[in-house]
C-alpha positions as CSV (number, residue, x, y, z in Angstrom):
1,M,-24.5,-44.7,-35.2
2,T,-28.1,-45.1,-34.1
3,E,-31.6,-46.6,-36.3
4,D,-32.5,-42.6,-35.6
5,G,-29.3,-40.9,-36.8
6,L,-29.3,-43.3,-39.9
7,V,-32.5,-42.5,-40.4
8,S,-31.9,-38.5,-40.2
9,A,-28.7,-39.4,-42.1
10,Y,-30.8,-40.9,-45.1
11,A,-33.6,-38.7,-45.0
12,S,-30.8,-35.7,-45.6
13,A,-29.6,-37.5,-48.2
14,E,-32.5,-37.4,-49.6
15,E,-33.5,-33.7,-49.2
16,R,-30.5,-32.8,-50.5
17,D,-30.9,-35.3,-53.9
18,A,-34.1,-33.8,-54.5
19,E,-32.8,-30.6,-53.9
20,A,-30.3,-31.4,-56.4
21,S,-32.9,-32.7,-59.0
22,V,-34.4,-29.2,-59.8
23,R,-31.3,-27.4,-60.0
24,P,-31.9,-25.4,-63.6
25,R,-28.8,-26.5,-65.5
26,R,-28.6,-23.5,-67.6
27,L,-28.9,-19.8,-68.1
28,S,-32.6,-20.4,-70.2
29,E,-33.9,-22.6,-67.4
30,F,-33.1,-20.1,-64.9
31,I,-36.5,-18.9,-63.9
32,A,-36.5,-14.8,-62.4
33,Q,-33.7,-12.4,-62.1
34,H,-33.9,-10.9,-65.4
35,R,-31.4,-8.6,-64.9
36,V,-28.8,-10.6,-63.6
37,R,-29.4,-13.2,-66.0
38,D,-28.7,-11.2,-69.1
39,Q,-25.9,-10.0,-67.7
40,L,-24.3,-13.1,-67.2
41,D,-25.3,-14.0,-70.6
42,L,-23.3,-11.3,-72.2
43,L,-20.5,-11.9,-69.9
44,L,-20.1,-15.3,-70.2
45,R,-20.9,-15.2,-74.0
46,G,-18.5,-12.6,-74.1
47,A,-16.0,-14.9,-72.9
48,V,-16.0,-17.5,-74.7
49,Q,-16.5,-15.8,-78.0
50,R,-12.9,-14.5,-76.7
51,G,-11.1,-18.3,-75.3
52,A,-10.6,-16.8,-72.3
53,P,-12.2,-17.1,-68.4
54,P,-14.7,-14.4,-67.9
55,D,-14.1,-11.5,-65.5
56,H,-14.5,-13.2,-61.5
57,I,-17.9,-13.2,-60.4
58,L,-20.2,-11.6,-56.9
59,L,-23.1,-12.5,-55.9
60,S,-25.3,-11.4,-53.1
61,G,-28.6,-11.8,-51.6
62,P,-30.5,-13.9,-49.2
63,P,-30.1,-17.9,-48.8
64,G,-31.9,-19.3,-50.9
65,L,-32.6,-17.4,-54.2
66,G,-29.8,-19.2,-56.6
67,K,-26.2,-18.3,-55.8
68,T,-24.9,-22.0,-55.8
69,T,-27.5,-22.5,-59.0
70,L,-25.4,-19.6,-60.7
71,A,-22.3,-21.1,-60.0
72,M,-22.8,-24.2,-61.3
73,I,-24.9,-22.8,-64.7
74,V,-21.4,-20.3,-65.3
75,A,-19.6,-23.6,-64.7
76,A,-21.7,-25.0,-67.4
77,E,-22.0,-22.7,-69.8
78,L,-18.3,-22.1,-69.9
79,G,-18.0,-26.0,-71.0
80,A,-15.3,-26.0,-67.3
81,G,-14.5,-27.6,-64.2
82,L,-15.9,-26.7,-61.0
83,R,-14.3,-26.4,-57.7
84,V,-16.6,-26.0,-54.8
85,T,-15.7,-24.8,-51.0
86,S,-16.5,-22.3,-48.4
87,G,-15.2,-19.2,-46.6
88,P,-15.7,-20.8,-43.0
89,A,-13.4,-24.0,-44.7
90,I,-10.5,-22.1,-45.7
91,E,-8.8,-21.3,-42.0
92,R,-4.9,-20.9,-43.6
93,S,-3.8,-19.2,-46.4
94,G,-2.0,-23.5,-47.5
95,D,-5.4,-24.5,-47.5
96,L,-6.4,-22.2,-50.2
97,A,-3.2,-22.3,-51.9
98,A,-3.6,-26.3,-52.1
99,I,-7.3,-26.0,-53.8
100,L,-5.8,-22.7,-56.1
101,T,-2.7,-25.2,-57.8
102,S,-4.9,-28.2,-58.3
103,L,-7.2,-25.7,-60.4
104,S,-7.1,-26.9,-64.5
105,A,-7.4,-23.9,-66.7
106,G,-10.6,-22.2,-67.4
107,D,-11.9,-23.9,-63.7
108,V,-14.6,-22.1,-61.9
109,L,-13.9,-22.0,-58.2
110,F,-16.8,-21.3,-56.3
111,I,-16.5,-20.1,-52.2
112,D,-20.0,-19.7,-50.4
113,E,-19.9,-17.3,-48.4
114,I,-16.6,-15.2,-49.1
115,H,-17.3,-12.9,-46.3
116,R,-16.0,-15.7,-43.8
117,I,-12.6,-16.2,-45.4
118,A,-10.2,-15.9,-43.0
119,R,-8.0,-13.0,-43.4
120,P,-4.8,-14.1,-44.3
121,A,-6.4,-16.9,-47.2
122,E,-8.1,-13.6,-48.8
123,E,-4.8,-11.9,-48.7
124,L,-3.4,-14.9,-50.7
125,L,-6.3,-14.5,-53.0
126,Y,-5.8,-10.9,-54.1
127,S,-2.7,-12.0,-56.0
128,A,-4.4,-15.2,-57.3
129,M,-7.7,-13.1,-58.7
130,E,-5.3,-10.4,-60.1
131,D,-2.1,-12.1,-61.1
132,F,-2.7,-15.4,-61.2
133,R,0.2,-16.3,-58.6
134,V,0.0,-17.0,-55.3
135,D,3.4,-16.7,-53.1
136,V,3.9,-19.6,-50.5
137,V,5.7,-18.8,-47.3
138,I,8.3,-21.7,-46.4
139,G,9.7,-20.9,-42.8
140,K,9.2,-18.3,-40.3
141,G,11.2,-15.6,-38.9
142,P,14.2,-14.2,-40.4
143,G,14.9,-17.6,-42.2
144,A,10.9,-17.1,-44.3
145,T,11.3,-17.5,-47.3
146,A,8.0,-16.8,-50.0
147,I,7.9,-19.4,-53.4
148,P,6.0,-18.0,-55.9
149,L,3.6,-20.1,-57.8
150,D,2.0,-19.9,-61.1
151,V,-2.3,-20.8,-61.1
152,E,-4.3,-21.4,-64.2
153,P,-6.0,-18.6,-65.2
154,F,-9.1,-19.3,-63.6
155,T,-13.0,-17.7,-62.9
156,L,-13.8,-17.2,-58.9
157,V,-17.2,-17.0,-58.4
158,G,-17.9,-15.8,-54.7
159,A,-21.4,-15.7,-52.9
160,T,-22.3,-14.0,-49.6
161,T,-25.6,-13.5,-48.0
162,R,-23.9,-10.5,-45.9
163,S,-22.0,-8.0,-48.4
164,G,-21.3,-5.4,-46.3
165,L,-19.1,-7.2,-44.3
166,L,-16.9,-8.0,-47.6
167,T,-13.5,-5.5,-47.7
168,G,-13.4,-3.3,-50.3
169,P,-9.7,-4.5,-51.7
170,M,-11.7,-8.1,-52.0
171,R,-14.6,-6.6,-53.5
172,D,-13.1,-4.0,-55.3
173,R,-11.4,-7.1,-57.1
174,F,-14.7,-8.9,-59.1
175,G,-15.1,-7.8,-62.4
176,F,-19.0,-8.6,-61.9
177,V,-21.3,-8.0,-59.0
178,A,-24.9,-8.9,-58.6
179,H,-27.6,-8.9,-56.1
180,L,-29.9,-11.1,-56.4
181,D,-33.7,-10.1,-55.5
182,F,-36.8,-12.4,-53.8
183,Y,-38.9,-13.1,-56.0
184,A,-42.8,-12.5,-57.3
185,P,-45.4,-14.8,-56.6
186,S,-45.9,-15.6,-60.3
187,E,-42.5,-16.6,-60.3
188,L,-42.5,-18.6,-57.7
189,E,-45.3,-20.4,-59.4
190,Q,-43.3,-21.3,-62.5
191,L,-40.9,-22.8,-60.4
192,I,-42.8,-25.2,-58.7
193,H,-44.4,-25.9,-61.9
194,R,-41.2,-26.6,-63.1
195,S,-40.4,-28.8,-60.4
196,A,-43.5,-30.5,-60.0
197,R,-43.1,-32.2,-63.4
198,I,-39.6,-33.3,-62.9
199,L,-40.4,-34.9,-59.4
200,G,-43.4,-36.4,-61.0
201,V,-45.7,-34.7,-58.4
202,P,-49.6,-33.7,-60.1
203,V,-50.1,-30.0,-59.2
204,T,-52.9,-27.1,-60.0
205,D,-52.6,-23.8,-60.6
206,D,-54.6,-23.2,-57.6
207,G,-52.1,-25.0,-55.4
208,A,-48.5,-23.8,-57.2
209,A,-50.4,-20.7,-56.3
210,E,-51.0,-21.3,-53.0
211,I,-47.4,-22.9,-52.4
212,A,-46.0,-19.7,-53.7
213,A,-48.0,-17.4,-51.3
214,R,-46.1,-18.9,-48.5
215,S,-42.9,-19.6,-49.3
216,R,-41.8,-16.1,-48.8
217,G,-40.3,-15.5,-51.9
218,T,-37.4,-17.6,-51.9
219,P,-36.9,-20.5,-53.8
220,R,-35.3,-23.4,-51.9
221,I,-38.4,-22.7,-49.5
222,A,-40.7,-23.1,-52.4
223,N,-39.2,-26.1,-53.6
224,R,-39.0,-27.5,-49.9
225,L,-43.0,-27.1,-49.2
226,L,-43.7,-28.6,-52.6
227,R,-42.0,-31.9,-51.1
228,R,-43.6,-31.7,-48.1
229,V,-47.4,-31.0,-50.1
230,R,-46.4,-33.9,-52.3
231,D,-46.1,-36.5,-49.1
232,F,-49.4,-35.1,-47.8
233,A,-50.6,-35.4,-51.1
234,E,-50.0,-39.1,-51.6
235,V,-51.0,-40.0,-48.3
236,R,-53.7,-38.6,-46.7
237,A,-55.0,-37.3,-50.4
238,D,-55.5,-38.1,-54.4
239,G,-51.7,-37.0,-54.9
240,V,-52.8,-34.6,-56.5
241,V,-51.4,-31.3,-54.9
242,T,-54.3,-28.7,-55.0
243,Q,-55.4,-25.6,-53.1
244,E,-57.2,-27.3,-50.3
245,V,-54.8,-29.6,-50.4
246,A,-51.9,-27.3,-50.2
247,R,-53.4,-25.6,-47.1
248,A,-54.2,-28.9,-45.3
249,A,-50.9,-29.6,-46.1
250,L,-49.3,-26.7,-44.4
251,R,-51.5,-26.3,-42.0
252,V,-50.2,-29.9,-40.6
253,Y,-46.0,-28.6,-41.0
254,D,-47.4,-25.2,-39.0
255,V,-46.6,-22.8,-42.3
256,D,-49.1,-20.2,-42.3
257,E,-50.9,-18.1,-45.1
258,L,-48.1,-15.4,-44.7
259,G,-45.6,-18.0,-44.7
260,L,-44.6,-18.1,-40.6
261,D,-43.4,-20.9,-39.2
262,R,-44.0,-22.0,-35.8
263,L,-40.5,-19.7,-34.4
264,D,-42.1,-16.8,-36.8
265,R,-45.1,-16.8,-34.6
266,A,-43.5,-17.6,-31.2
267,V,-41.3,-14.3,-31.4
268,L,-44.7,-12.4,-32.6
269,H,-46.8,-13.9,-29.4
270,A,-43.6,-13.2,-27.3
271,L,-43.5,-9.6,-28.4
272,V,-47.3,-9.1,-27.8
273,D,-48.6,-11.2,-25.0
274,S,-45.1,-10.7,-23.2
275,F,-43.9,-7.9,-23.4
276,G,-47.3,-5.4,-25.1
277,G,-45.6,-4.6,-28.1
278,G,-42.5,-3.6,-27.4
279,P,-40.1,-2.4,-27.2
280,V,-37.8,-5.3,-26.6
281,G,-34.4,-6.2,-26.9
282,L,-33.3,-9.1,-28.8
283,S,-31.6,-11.0,-26.2
284,T,-34.3,-10.4,-24.1
285,L,-36.9,-11.7,-26.9
286,A,-34.7,-14.7,-27.8
287,V,-35.0,-16.0,-24.1
288,A,-38.4,-15.6,-24.7
289,V,-39.1,-18.3,-26.9
290,G,-36.1,-20.7,-26.3
291,E,-34.0,-19.5,-28.8
292,Q,-30.0,-18.7,-29.5
293,A,-30.2,-14.5,-30.0
294,D,-28.2,-15.0,-33.9
295,T,-30.8,-17.3,-34.6
296,V,-33.7,-14.9,-34.0
297,E,-31.5,-12.0,-35.4
298,E,-30.3,-14.0,-38.9
299,V,-33.5,-16.4,-39.2
300,C,-36.6,-14.8,-38.0
301,E,-36.3,-11.3,-38.3
302,P,-35.4,-10.4,-41.7
303,F,-38.2,-11.8,-43.0
304,L,-40.5,-10.1,-39.9
305,V,-38.8,-7.1,-40.8
306,R,-39.5,-7.5,-44.5
307,A,-42.9,-8.0,-44.0
308,G,-44.0,-5.1,-41.9
309,L,-44.7,-7.5,-39.1
310,L,-41.9,-6.1,-36.7
311,A,-39.6,-3.1,-36.8
312,R,-36.0,-2.8,-35.1
313,T,-35.5,0.7,-33.1
314,P,-33.4,2.5,-31.0
315,R,-34.9,1.1,-28.2
316,G,-35.6,-2.3,-29.2
317,R,-38.1,-4.9,-31.6
318,V,-41.5,-4.1,-32.4
319,A,-44.4,-6.0,-33.0
320,T,-46.5,-3.8,-35.7
321,A,-50.0,-3.2,-35.8
322,A,-49.8,-5.3,-38.6
323,A,-48.5,-8.2,-36.0
324,W,-51.4,-7.6,-33.7
325,R,-54.1,-8.3,-36.4
326,H,-52.0,-11.6,-37.8
327,L,-52.2,-12.7,-34.2
328,G,-56.0,-11.9,-34.5
329,R,-55.2,-8.6,-31.4
330,T,-56.5,-5.0,-32.1
331,P,-53.6,-2.7,-32.0
332,P,-53.3,-0.4,-29.2
333,T,-52.9,3.0,-29.7
334,G,-49.4,4.1,-30.6
335,V,-48.7,0.6,-32.6
336,F,-46.0,0.8,-35.6
337,G,-48.8,1.1,-38.7
338,T,-51.7,2.8,-37.2
339,G,-50.5,5.9,-37.7
340,H,-50.0,7.0,-34.3
341,D,-46.9,5.5,-34.0
342,Q,-44.9,6.6,-30.7
343,F,-41.4,4.6,-31.8
344,S,-39.0,6.5,-34.2
345,A,-37.3,3.5,-36.5
């Protein structure tokens, strides 16, 4: 590995360690998502009192809201072991059978991005979830034999960012389904103060508010921005994260007052400057900003649409009046949001 590769690997490991250090360990430490937290508390307390594993749990919602953290909390609250894998990693039913048969009684199995699990493995998972049994097929053709194997009672926690891609039979086998919502700025401020205490970062109330306002309602982004602002505060200031320090730091890292980064703004500039506000097709827009179409669609568009800066129409993507104003331009008549929209969503 090259020196640059070693530095990159070390930085990535450091980021993962920092992320892990600020994760809540118990439901009582988990900030926001109050309805989901209360429902989970009832589910887990009831299971502990009965001395049996709780129903299987499905957590859905955008990335970075705490699905993995909640899976870890479920295992901790139950005092159970935790096995972690992901849908794309389970390519064959045999891979899943090996995982399931190695579980101990009461263990929690967490499958991230469960909607991407291979279909043969998904069908094997049905019997494991319902009857705690898997049928392993030995051989091929007429001579194939199905050998039933018992699985210890376990709890499956599935996480998905695209619940619409889950099949009906899979969704129906979860006894508890929860959707995680974006955080309010006040909730992110609490989270930033908590993370700052753990990381030993002095942060003022207005400094936390500034970071929270640019975190796109997402705890993962809030924690990441806090670490970057900490670096700036320690190197170029007195180490205290104030509003002024946070603004200066986030200016260096190309995060504007709405939380838009370089790519987000590139998409808006392309729409407004190159295509007159749209409509423009996704693939054309992606070429204009030098990115893959799925990157623009899955990374940029969800927040731009939620922030009211971009609209998806039957004819293509359109910059709204708010997008024009955010870029310091005067929106022409007929743009989304001016009251005289000429495109229908």
